[in-house]
N, CA, C and O atoms as a CHARMM CRD file, in Angstrom:
* protein
*
  320
    1    1 MET  N     18.27500  26.24600 -26.69200 PROA 1      0.00000
    2    1 MET  CA    17.45500  25.91600 -27.26200 PROA 1      0.00000
    3    1 MET  C     17.42700  24.64500 -25.99600 PROA 1      0.00000
    4    1 MET  O     18.39300  24.04400 -25.52600 PROA 1      0.00000
    5    2 ASN  N     16.28900  24.53300 -25.73400 PROA 2      0.00000
    6    2 ASN  CA    15.87700  23.54500 -24.13300 PROA 2      0.00000
    7    2 ASN  C     16.09000  21.85700 -24.68300 PROA 2      0.00000
    8    2 ASN  O     15.63000  21.42600 -25.74000 PROA 2      0.00000
    9    3 HSD  N     16.78700  21.16800 -23.82400 PROA 3      0.00000
   10    3 HSD  CA    16.52800  19.29100 -24.37500 PROA 3      0.00000
   11    3 HSD  C     16.39600  19.16000 -22.64700 PROA 3      0.00000
   12    3 HSD  O     16.99600  19.67600 -21.70400 PROA 3      0.00000
   13    4 PHE  N     15.26800  18.17800 -22.78600 PROA 4      0.00000
   14    4 PHE  CA    14.39100  18.04700 -21.37800 PROA 4      0.00000
   15    4 PHE  C     14.78900  16.38700 -21.66900 PROA 4      0.00000
   16    4 PHE  O     14.63700  15.71200 -22.68700 PROA 4      0.00000
   17    5 VAL  N     15.59700  15.89100 -19.77400 PROA 5      0.00000
   18    5 VAL  CA    15.97500  14.63400 -20.06200 PROA 5      0.00000
   19    5 VAL  C     14.59300  13.67200 -19.40500 PROA 5      0.00000
   20    5 VAL  O     14.35600  13.71500 -18.19800 PROA 5      0.00000
   21    6 THR  N     13.90400  12.98300 -20.18100 PROA 6      0.00000
   22    6 THR  CA    12.97100  11.96000 -19.21200 PROA 6      0.00000
   23    6 THR  C     13.87700  11.33600 -18.18000 PROA 6      0.00000
   24    6 THR  O     15.08400  11.09200 -18.17800 PROA 6      0.00000
   25    7 PRO  N     13.00100  11.17200 -17.38600 PROA 7      0.00000
   26    7 PRO  CA    13.44400  10.48800 -15.82600 PROA 7      0.00000
   27    7 PRO  C     13.38700   9.17700 -16.43400 PROA 7      0.00000
   28    7 PRO  O     12.58200   8.70900 -17.24000 PROA 7      0.00000
   29    8 GLN  N     14.53200   8.62400 -15.81400 PROA 8      0.00000
   30    8 GLN  CA    14.54600   6.60100 -16.12200 PROA 8      0.00000
   31    8 GLN  C     14.11800   5.94900 -14.41600 PROA 8      0.00000
   32    8 GLN  O     14.54200   6.31500 -13.32000 PROA 8      0.00000
   33    9 LEU  N     12.93200   4.66100 -14.84800 PROA 9      0.00000
   34    9 LEU  CA    12.58400   4.00200 -13.65800 PROA 9      0.00000
   35    9 LEU  C     13.62600   2.96400 -13.93200 PROA 9      0.00000
   36    9 LEU  O     13.95300   2.40700 -14.98000 PROA 9      0.00000
   37   10 PHE  N     14.06400   2.85800 -12.68300 PROA 10     0.00000
   38   10 PHE  CA    14.94500   0.63300 -12.70900 PROA 10     0.00000
   39   10 PHE  C     14.15100   0.61000 -11.88900 PROA 10     0.00000
   40   10 PHE  O     13.95500   1.29000 -10.88100 PROA 10     0.00000
   41   11 ILE  N     13.39400  -0.67800 -12.59200 PROA 11     0.00000
   42   11 ILE  CA    12.67900  -1.26700 -11.76800 PROA 11     0.00000
   43   11 ILE  C     12.77200  -2.84300 -11.61400 PROA 11     0.00000
   44   11 ILE  O     12.34600  -3.47400 -12.58200 PROA 11     0.00000
   45   12 SER  N     13.15000  -3.40500 -10.79200 PROA 12     0.00000
   46   12 SER  CA    13.58700  -4.95600 -10.23300 PROA 12     0.00000
   47   12 SER  C     12.79300  -5.65600 -11.35100 PROA 12     0.00000
   48   12 SER  O     11.81100  -5.03000 -11.75200 PROA 12     0.00000
   49   13 LYS  N     13.00300  -6.63400 -11.82000 PROA 13     0.00000
   50   13 LYS  CA    12.19700  -7.55700 -12.72900 PROA 13     0.00000
   51   13 LYS  C     11.35400  -8.30700 -11.84800 PROA 13     0.00000
   52   13 LYS  O     10.19300  -8.09600 -12.20000 PROA 13     0.00000
   53   14 GLN  N     11.37900  -8.80100 -11.22500 PROA 14     0.00000
   54   14 GLN  CA    10.57300  -9.01400  -9.79500 PROA 14     0.00000
   55   14 GLN  C      9.23900  -8.38800  -9.61300 PROA 14     0.00000
   56   14 GLN  O      8.09900  -8.85100  -9.60700 PROA 14     0.00000
   57   15 ALA  N      9.83000  -6.93900  -9.43400 PROA 15     0.00000
   58   15 ALA  CA     8.51000  -6.14800  -9.38600 PROA 15     0.00000
   59   15 ALA  C      8.14800  -5.41200 -10.13700 PROA 15     0.00000
   60   15 ALA  O      7.64400  -4.32300  -9.86100 PROA 15     0.00000
   61   16 LYS  N      8.34300  -5.88600 -11.31100 PROA 16     0.00000
   62   16 LYS  CA     7.62000  -5.62300 -12.77000 PROA 16     0.00000
   63   16 LYS  C      6.62600  -7.30500 -12.74100 PROA 16     0.00000
   64   16 LYS  O      5.51000  -7.56300 -13.19100 PROA 16     0.00000
   65   17 GLN  N      7.44200  -8.00600 -12.15000 PROA 17     0.00000
   66   17 GLN  CA     6.13000  -9.38600 -12.68000 PROA 17     0.00000
   67   17 GLN  C      5.29700  -9.10900 -11.39100 PROA 17     0.00000
   68   17 GLN  O      4.15400  -9.56600 -11.38200 PROA 17     0.00000
   69   18 LEU  N      5.69900  -8.46900 -10.38800 PROA 18     0.00000
   70   18 LEU  CA     4.05000  -8.66800  -9.24200 PROA 18     0.00000
   71   18 LEU  C      3.55400  -6.94900  -9.26900 PROA 18     0.00000
   72   18 LEU  O      2.53200  -6.57700  -8.69100 PROA 18     0.00000
   73   19 GLY  N      4.26400  -6.21400  -9.87000 PROA 19     0.00000
   74   19 GLY  CA     3.16500  -5.13700 -10.14900 PROA 19     0.00000
   75   19 GLY  C      2.11300  -5.51100 -11.31100 PROA 19     0.00000
   76   19 GLY  O      0.93200  -5.17600 -11.22300 PROA 19     0.00000
   77   20 LEU  N      2.49800  -6.04800 -12.13000 PROA 20     0.00000
   78   20 LEU  CA     1.45900  -6.47300 -13.36800 PROA 20     0.00000
   79   20 LEU  C      0.83200  -7.34400 -12.35900 PROA 20     0.00000
   80   20 LEU  O     -0.34900  -7.09500 -12.11700 PROA 20     0.00000
   81   21 GLU  N      1.30500  -8.17300 -11.81600 PROA 21     0.00000
   82   21 GLU  CA    -0.41800  -9.09000 -11.17800 PROA 21     0.00000
   83   21 GLU  C     -1.09800  -8.33400 -10.55800 PROA 21     0.00000
   84   21 GLU  O     -2.31700  -8.45900 -10.66600 PROA 21     0.00000
   85   22 LEU  N     -0.55700  -7.30500  -9.70800 PROA 22     0.00000
   86   22 LEU  CA    -1.22800  -5.97900  -9.43400 PROA 22     0.00000
   87   22 LEU  C     -2.17900  -5.97300 -10.05500 PROA 22     0.00000
   88   22 LEU  O     -3.21800  -6.62500  -9.94700 PROA 22     0.00000
   89   23 ILE  N     -1.74000  -4.92400 -11.02400 PROA 23     0.00000
   90   23 ILE  CA    -1.95300  -4.64400 -11.76400 PROA 23     0.00000
   91   23 ILE  C     -3.65800  -5.08600 -12.55000 PROA 23     0.00000
   92   23 ILE  O     -4.61500  -4.34100 -12.76300 PROA 23     0.00000
   93   24 HSD  N     -3.49100  -6.60900 -12.83300 PROA 24     0.00000
   94   24 HSD  CA    -4.38400  -7.59500 -13.27800 PROA 24     0.00000
   95   24 HSD  C     -5.31700  -7.93000 -12.69500 PROA 24     0.00000
   96   24 HSD  O     -6.41800  -8.19000 -13.17900 PROA 24     0.00000
   97   25 ASP  N     -4.85600  -7.98600 -11.07200 PROA 25     0.00000
   98   25 ASP  CA    -5.88900  -8.39900 -10.22800 PROA 25     0.00000
   99   25 ASP  C     -6.69900  -7.38500  -9.27200 PROA 25     0.00000
  100   25 ASP  O     -7.58800  -7.70700  -8.48300 PROA 25     0.00000
  101   26 PHE  N     -6.31400  -6.38000  -9.45900 PROA 26     0.00000
  102   26 PHE  CA    -6.94900  -5.30100  -9.15200 PROA 26     0.00000
  103   26 PHE  C     -7.67400  -4.33400 -10.00500 PROA 26     0.00000
  104   26 PHE  O     -8.02200  -3.18700  -9.72300 PROA 26     0.00000
  105   27 CYS  N     -7.86600  -5.11200 -11.27400 PROA 27     0.00000
  106   27 CYS  CA    -7.90200  -4.61300 -12.71700 PROA 27     0.00000
  107   27 CYS  C     -7.88900  -2.53100 -12.82200 PROA 27     0.00000
  108   27 CYS  O     -8.70400  -1.68700 -13.19500 PROA 27     0.00000
  109   28 ILE  N     -6.45100  -2.50100 -12.24300 PROA 28     0.00000
  110   28 ILE  CA    -6.11900  -0.80400 -12.34000 PROA 28     0.00000
  111   28 ILE  C     -5.82500  -0.41400 -13.88100 PROA 28     0.00000
  112   28 ILE  O     -5.50800  -1.21500 -14.76100 PROA 28     0.00000
  113   29 GLN  N     -5.96700   0.75400 -14.00300 PROA 29     0.00000
  114   29 GLN  CA    -6.18800   1.63200 -14.98200 PROA 29     0.00000
  115   29 GLN  C     -4.73100   3.02100 -14.84900 PROA 29     0.00000
  116   29 GLN  O     -4.53100   3.93000 -14.04300 PROA 29     0.00000
  117   30 ARG  N     -3.97800   2.53000 -16.10800 PROA 30     0.00000
  118   30 ARG  CA    -2.94400   3.35000 -16.23000 PROA 30     0.00000
  119   30 ARG  C     -3.39900   4.85100 -15.99200 PROA 30     0.00000
  120   30 ARG  O     -2.51800   5.58000 -15.53700 PROA 30     0.00000
  121   31 THR  N     -4.53100   5.37700 -16.20900 PROA 31     0.00000
  122   31 THR  CA    -5.12100   7.14500 -15.58200 PROA 31     0.00000
  123   31 THR  C     -5.48700   6.58100 -14.15000 PROA 31     0.00000
  124   31 THR  O     -6.63500   7.02400 -14.18500 PROA 31     0.00000
  125   32 ALA  N     -5.44800   6.18200 -13.36500 PROA 32     0.00000
  126   32 ALA  CA    -5.74700   5.82700 -11.78200 PROA 32     0.00000
  127   32 ALA  C     -5.00400   6.70800 -11.37700 PROA 32     0.00000
  128   32 ALA  O     -3.88000   6.92000 -11.83300 PROA 32     0.00000
  129   33 ARG  N     -5.65800   7.47100 -10.26800 PROA 33     0.00000
  130   33 ARG  CA    -4.70600   8.70800  -9.68800 PROA 33     0.00000
  131   33 ARG  C     -3.98700   8.07400  -8.10700 PROA 33     0.00000
  132   33 ARG  O     -4.30900   8.57600  -7.03000 PROA 33     0.00000
  133   34 LEU  N     -3.02200   6.94800  -8.21300 PROA 34     0.00000
  134   34 LEU  CA    -2.61700   6.23900  -7.33900 PROA 34     0.00000
  135   34 LEU  C     -1.61900   6.71200  -6.37700 PROA 34     0.00000
  136   34 LEU  O     -1.47600   6.38000  -5.20100 PROA 34     0.00000
  137   35 ALA  N     -0.78900   7.75200  -7.25900 PROA 35     0.00000
  138   35 ALA  CA     0.46500   8.24900  -6.26500 PROA 35     0.00000
  139   35 ALA  C      0.50200   8.67800  -5.27200 PROA 35     0.00000
  140   35 ALA  O      1.41700   8.49200  -4.47000 PROA 35     0.00000
  141   36 PHE  N     -0.63800   9.46000  -5.05900 PROA 36     0.00000
  142   36 PHE  CA    -1.01200  10.09600  -3.70800 PROA 36     0.00000
  143   36 PHE  C     -1.06900   8.94100  -2.69600 PROA 36     0.00000
  144   36 PHE  O     -0.41900   9.06600  -1.65800 PROA 36     0.00000
  145   37 PHE  N     -1.67200   8.00900  -2.87200 PROA 37     0.00000
  146   37 PHE  CA    -2.56500   6.87500  -1.92900 PROA 37     0.00000
  147   37 PHE  C     -0.89600   6.21800  -1.79500 PROA 37     0.00000
  148   37 PHE  O     -0.54500   6.11400  -0.62000 PROA 37     0.00000
  149   38 LEU  N     -0.08000   5.87100  -2.59600 PROA 38     0.00000
  150   38 LEU  CA     1.34600   5.25500  -2.50900 PROA 38     0.00000
  151   38 LEU  C      2.44100   5.65600  -2.09600 PROA 38     0.00000
  152   38 LEU  O      3.53600   5.10600  -1.97600 PROA 38     0.00000
  153   39 ASP  N      1.88000   7.18300  -1.77700 PROA 39     0.00000
  154   39 ASP  CA     3.07800   7.73000  -1.74100 PROA 39     0.00000
  155   39 ASP  C      4.10000   8.18500  -2.33400 PROA 39     0.00000
  156   39 ASP  O      4.93000   8.86600  -1.73400 PROA 39     0.00000
  157   40 VAL  N      4.20200   7.88100  -3.60800 PROA 40     0.00000
  158   40 VAL  CA     5.21600   8.09700  -4.93900 PROA 40     0.00000
  159   40 VAL  C      4.83800   9.81800  -5.80400 PROA 40     0.00000
  160   40 VAL  O      3.78400  10.45200  -5.85700 PROA 40     0.00000
  161   41 ASN  N      6.03300  10.07900  -6.29800 PROA 41     0.00000
  162   41 ASN  CA     5.69900  11.23500  -7.06800 PROA 41     0.00000
  163   41 ASN  C      4.44800  11.31400  -8.06100 PROA 41     0.00000
  164   41 ASN  O      4.08600  10.48300  -8.89300 PROA 41     0.00000
  165   42 PRO  N      4.07300  12.15100  -7.83900 PROA 42     0.00000
  166   42 PRO  CA     2.19400  12.51700  -8.70300 PROA 42     0.00000
  167   42 PRO  C      2.35400  12.67300 -10.02500 PROA 42     0.00000
  168   42 PRO  O      1.45700  12.50500 -10.85100 PROA 42     0.00000
  169   43 THR  N      3.99500  13.13900 -10.37700 PROA 43     0.00000
  170   43 THR  CA     3.56500  12.73900 -12.19900 PROA 43     0.00000
  171   43 THR  C      3.60100  11.63200 -12.77100 PROA 43     0.00000
  172   43 THR  O      3.61300  11.72800 -13.99800 PROA 43     0.00000
  173   44 PHE  N      3.62500  10.53600 -12.33800 PROA 44     0.00000
  174   44 PHE  CA     3.87600   8.87500 -12.46400 PROA 44     0.00000
  175   44 PHE  C      2.17600   8.55400 -12.53100 PROA 44     0.00000
  176   44 PHE  O      1.62100   9.17800 -11.62600 PROA 44     0.00000
  177   45 ASN  N      1.23500   7.77400 -13.33400 PROA 45     0.00000
  178   45 ASN  CA     0.59500   7.48500 -13.62200 PROA 45     0.00000
  179   45 ASN  C      0.23600   6.04900 -12.84300 PROA 45     0.00000
  180   45 ASN  O      0.99200   5.47200 -12.06200 PROA 45     0.00000
  181   46 GLY  N     -1.06900   5.62200 -13.23400 PROA 46     0.00000
  182   46 GLY  CA    -1.16800   4.42300 -12.51300 PROA 46     0.00000
  183   46 GLY  C     -0.48000   3.11000 -11.79400 PROA 46     0.00000
  184   46 GLY  O     -0.38600   2.53200 -10.71100 PROA 46     0.00000
  185   47 HSD  N     -0.02600   3.04600 -13.30700 PROA 47     0.00000
  186   47 HSD  CA     0.82100   1.59100 -13.50900 PROA 47     0.00000
  187   47 HSD  C      2.32800   1.74500 -13.63300 PROA 47     0.00000
  188   47 HSD  O      3.01100   0.76500 -13.93400 PROA 47     0.00000
  189   48 GLN  N      2.82900   2.83900 -13.43200 PROA 48     0.00000
  190   48 GLN  CA     4.22600   3.99300 -12.76000 PROA 48     0.00000
  191   48 GLN  C      4.38700   3.60500 -11.57500 PROA 48     0.00000
  192   48 GLN  O      5.25300   2.83500 -11.16000 PROA 48     0.00000
  193   49 ALA  N      3.07000   4.43100 -10.65500 PROA 49     0.00000
  194   49 ALA  CA     3.18500   4.26600  -9.59500 PROA 49     0.00000
  195   49 ALA  C      3.27300   2.80600  -8.75000 PROA 49     0.00000
  196   49 ALA  O      4.06000   2.58700  -7.82900 PROA 49     0.00000
  197   50 ILE  N      2.15700   1.74700  -9.35000 PROA 50     0.00000
  198   50 ILE  CA     2.46800   0.58400  -8.91200 PROA 50     0.00000
  199   50 ILE  C      3.74400   0.35400  -8.86700 PROA 50     0.00000
  200   50 ILE  O      4.28400   0.52300  -7.77400 PROA 50     0.00000
  201   51 PHE  N      4.65700  -0.13200 -10.12700 PROA 51     0.00000
  202   51 PHE  CA     5.46200  -0.58300 -10.10100 PROA 51     0.00000
  203   51 PHE  C      6.54100  -0.11100  -9.09100 PROA 51     0.00000
  204   51 PHE  O      7.12400  -0.94400  -8.39700 PROA 51     0.00000
  205   52 ILE  N      6.92900   1.77000  -8.95900 PROA 52     0.00000
  206   52 ILE  CA     7.76200   2.33900  -8.09500 PROA 52     0.00000
  207   52 ILE  C      7.34500   1.76900  -6.68500 PROA 52     0.00000
  208   52 ILE  O      8.24900   1.50400  -5.89300 PROA 52     0.00000
  209   53 TRP  N      5.99800   1.55700  -6.31400 PROA 53     0.00000
  210   53 TRP  CA     5.25400   1.14900  -4.77500 PROA 53     0.00000
  211   53 TRP  C      5.86600  -0.14100  -4.80200 PROA 53     0.00000
  212   53 TRP  O      6.77400  -0.41800  -4.01800 PROA 53     0.00000
  213   54 VAL  N      5.43200  -0.95200  -5.65100 PROA 54     0.00000
  214   54 VAL  CA     6.06500  -2.37900  -5.34900 PROA 54     0.00000
  215   54 VAL  C      7.58800  -2.36500  -4.91900 PROA 54     0.00000
  216   54 VAL  O      7.90200  -2.88600  -3.84900 PROA 54     0.00000
  217   55 GLU  N      8.67900  -1.69400  -5.85200 PROA 55     0.00000
  218   55 GLU  CA    10.04600  -1.69900  -5.87100 PROA 55     0.00000
  219   55 GLU  C     10.41300  -1.11300  -4.40400 PROA 55     0.00000
  220   55 GLU  O     11.34900  -1.54200  -3.73000 PROA 55     0.00000
  221   56 HSD  N      9.74900  -0.32200  -4.10400 PROA 56     0.00000
  222   56 HSD  CA     9.62200   0.07800  -2.30400 PROA 56     0.00000
  223   56 HSD  C      9.37700  -0.94900  -1.27400 PROA 56     0.00000
  224   56 HSD  O      9.94200  -1.15800  -0.20000 PROA 56     0.00000
  225   57 HSD  N      8.36000  -1.56000  -1.88500 PROA 57     0.00000
  226   57 HSD  CA     7.36300  -2.58300  -0.68900 PROA 57     0.00000
  227   57 HSD  C      8.66500  -3.84300  -0.87100 PROA 57     0.00000
  228   57 HSD  O      8.41400  -4.74900  -0.07700 PROA 57     0.00000
  229   58 LEU  N      9.55000  -4.04600  -1.42700 PROA 58     0.00000
  230   58 LEU  CA    10.17300  -5.00200  -1.89800 PROA 58     0.00000
  231   58 LEU  C     11.06500  -4.67200  -1.41200 PROA 58     0.00000
  232   58 LEU  O     11.36700  -5.55400  -0.60800 PROA 58     0.00000
  233   59 GLN  N     12.13000  -3.46600  -1.35700 PROA 59     0.00000
  234   59 GLN  CA    13.24200  -3.35800  -0.79300 PROA 59     0.00000
  235   59 GLN  C     12.95200  -2.90500   0.73600 PROA 59     0.00000
  236   59 GLN  O     14.06200  -2.82100   1.26200 PROA 59     0.00000
  237   60 ALA  N     12.19200  -2.65500   1.45300 PROA 60     0.00000
  238   60 ALA  CA    11.44200  -3.16300   2.96200 PROA 60     0.00000
  239   60 ALA  C     11.60000  -4.18100   3.05200 PROA 60     0.00000
  240   60 ALA  O     12.30300  -4.47000   4.02100 PROA 60     0.00000
  241   61 ASN  N     11.22400  -5.09600   2.38800 PROA 61     0.00000
  242   61 ASN  CA    10.46000  -6.30000   2.98000 PROA 61     0.00000
  243   61 ASN  C     11.24600  -7.41700   1.65000 PROA 61     0.00000
  244   61 ASN  O     10.71800  -7.27700   0.54800 PROA 61     0.00000
  245   62 PRO  N     11.89300  -7.98900   1.68600 PROA 62     0.00000
  246   62 PRO  CA    13.00600  -8.31100   0.60800 PROA 62     0.00000
  247   62 PRO  C     11.83000 -10.14500   0.09600 PROA 62     0.00000
  248   62 PRO  O     11.60900 -10.65200  -1.00400 PROA 62     0.00000
  249   63 HSD  N     11.45200 -10.51100   1.33300 PROA 63     0.00000
  250   63 HSD  CA    10.35000 -11.85100   1.36600 PROA 63     0.00000
  251   63 HSD  C      9.00700 -11.53300   1.18900 PROA 63     0.00000
  252   63 HSD  O      8.15400 -12.16900   1.80800 PROA 63     0.00000
  253   64 ALA  N      8.71700 -10.67200   0.46000 PROA 64     0.00000
  254   64 ALA  CA     7.31900 -10.63900   0.49800 PROA 64     0.00000
  255   64 ALA  C      7.14300 -11.02100  -0.88000 PROA 64     0.00000
  256   64 ALA  O      7.91800 -10.87500  -1.82500 PROA 64     0.00000
  257   65 GLU  N      5.75500 -11.64400  -0.82700 PROA 65     0.00000
  258   65 GLU  CA     4.67900 -12.59800  -2.13500 PROA 65     0.00000
  259   65 GLU  C      4.12400 -11.44600  -2.05600 PROA 65     0.00000
  260   65 GLU  O      4.34600 -10.41400  -1.42200 PROA 65     0.00000
  261   66 LEU  N      2.74100 -12.07400  -3.42100 PROA 66     0.00000
  262   66 LEU  CA     1.90700 -11.64600  -3.36900 PROA 66     0.00000
  263   66 LEU  C      0.72800 -10.89000  -2.92000 PROA 66     0.00000
  264   66 LEU  O      0.03100  -9.88800  -3.08400 PROA 66     0.00000
  265   67 CYS  N      0.95700 -12.14800  -2.14700 PROA 67     0.00000
  266   67 CYS  CA    -1.01000 -11.94300  -1.00300 PROA 67     0.00000
  267   67 CYS  C      0.19600 -10.54100  -0.43100 PROA 67     0.00000
  268   67 CYS  O     -0.07300  -9.50400  -1.03800 PROA 67     0.00000
  269   68 ASP  N      1.00200 -10.42600   0.24300 PROA 68     0.00000
  270   68 ASP  CA     1.44600  -9.94500   0.99300 PROA 68     0.00000
  271   68 ASP  C      1.03900  -8.02700   0.37500 PROA 68     0.00000
  272   68 ASP  O      0.40500  -7.09400   0.86800 PROA 68     0.00000
  273   69 LEU  N      1.83000  -8.23400  -0.92100 PROA 69     0.00000
  274   69 LEU  CA     1.46700  -6.98800  -1.85700 PROA 69     0.00000
  275   69 LEU  C     -0.08400  -6.38000  -1.50400 PROA 69     0.00000
  276   69 LEU  O     -0.45300  -5.33600  -0.96500 PROA 69     0.00000
  277   70 HSD  N     -0.79900  -7.52900  -2.06500 PROA 70     0.00000
  278   70 HSD  CA    -2.54600  -7.18200  -1.64300 PROA 70     0.00000
  279   70 HSD  C     -3.11000  -6.68700  -0.52600 PROA 70     0.00000
  280   70 HSD  O     -3.94500  -5.78200  -0.49000 PROA 70     0.00000
  281   71 ARG  N     -2.62100  -7.32300   0.45800 PROA 71     0.00000
  282   71 ARG  CA    -2.84100  -6.50700   1.89300 PROA 71     0.00000
  283   71 ARG  C     -1.92100  -5.46700   1.87400 PROA 71     0.00000
  284   71 ARG  O     -1.86300  -5.02800   3.02200 PROA 71     0.00000
  285   72 ALA  N     -1.14800  -4.83400   1.11400 PROA 72     0.00000
  286   72 ALA  CA    -0.20900  -4.09500   1.96800 PROA 72     0.00000
  287   72 ALA  C     -1.11600  -2.69500   1.00000 PROA 72     0.00000
  288   72 ALA  O     -1.36600  -1.58000   1.45800 PROA 72     0.00000
  289   73 PHE  N     -1.45400  -3.19100  -0.37500 PROA 73     0.00000
  290   73 PHE  CA    -1.66800  -2.39200  -1.48700 PROA 73     0.00000
  291   73 PHE  C     -3.67200  -1.85100  -0.84000 PROA 73     0.00000
  292   73 PHE  O     -4.07900  -0.72600  -0.55200 PROA 73     0.00000
  293   74 THR  N     -4.32200  -2.98900  -0.83200 PROA 74     0.00000
  294   74 THR  CA    -5.49600  -2.50600   0.19000 PROA 74     0.00000
  295   74 THR  C     -5.22200  -1.30600   0.74000 PROA 74     0.00000
  296   74 THR  O     -5.55100  -0.22100   0.26000 PROA 74     0.00000
  297   75 ARG  N     -4.47700  -1.52800   1.98600 PROA 75     0.00000
  298   75 ARG  CA    -4.33000  -0.56500   3.29800 PROA 75     0.00000
  299   75 ARG  C     -4.10100   0.65600   2.83300 PROA 75     0.00000
  300   75 ARG  O     -4.79300   1.46700   3.44800 PROA 75     0.00000
  301   76 CYS  N     -3.21800   1.30700   1.75200 PROA 76     0.00000
  302   76 CYS  CA    -3.03600   2.30300   1.45800 PROA 76     0.00000
  303   76 CYS  C     -4.07600   3.11700   0.46600 PROA 76     0.00000
  304   76 CYS  O     -4.16500   4.33600   0.31900 PROA 76     0.00000
  305   77 VAL  N     -4.94800   1.91100  -0.26100 PROA 77     0.00000
  306   77 VAL  CA    -5.67600   2.33800  -1.19300 PROA 77     0.00000
  307   77 VAL  C     -7.31300   1.74700  -1.42400 PROA 77     0.00000
  308   77 VAL  O     -7.79800   1.08900  -2.34500 PROA 77     0.00000
  309   78 PRO  N     -7.97400   2.35200  -0.02600 PROA 78     0.00000
  310   78 PRO  CA    -9.26600   1.44200   0.50700 PROA 78     0.00000
  311   78 PRO  C    -10.49300   1.44600  -0.90700 PROA 78     0.00000
  312   78 PRO  O    -11.57600   0.86400  -0.83900 PROA 78     0.00000
  313   79 GLU  N    -10.16300   1.98400  -1.73900 PROA 79     0.00000
  314   79 GLU  CA   -11.18600   1.87100  -2.40800 PROA 79     0.00000
  315   79 GLU  C    -11.47000   0.48500  -3.61500 PROA 79     0.00000
  316   79 GLU  O    -12.48400   0.07200  -4.17700 PROA 79     0.00000
  317   80 TYR  N     -9.84100   0.02300  -3.64300 PROA 80     0.00000
  318   80 TYR  CA    -9.75400  -0.93000  -3.68000 PROA 80     0.00000
  319   80 TYR  C    -10.41500  -2.40900  -2.96800 PROA 80     0.00000
  320   80 TYR  O     -9.99000  -3.50800  -3.32300 PROA 80     0.00000
């Protein structure tokens, strides 16, 4: 019998809130292929990639605000 474990994502509350704001502000669809641009695992959908990227960004820049994330996101993903 094969039992596959679903990977768990541990995303902070702040990263979730800021990620949701980015998703809303940029009208990002769940099916968006952002993982390549955001340098996250390509198995994640667009929303998951945003949350992971925001979490990593906040770990590197703990005092980052939404406007900082907007600028960083548009540098990573030029089409937005």
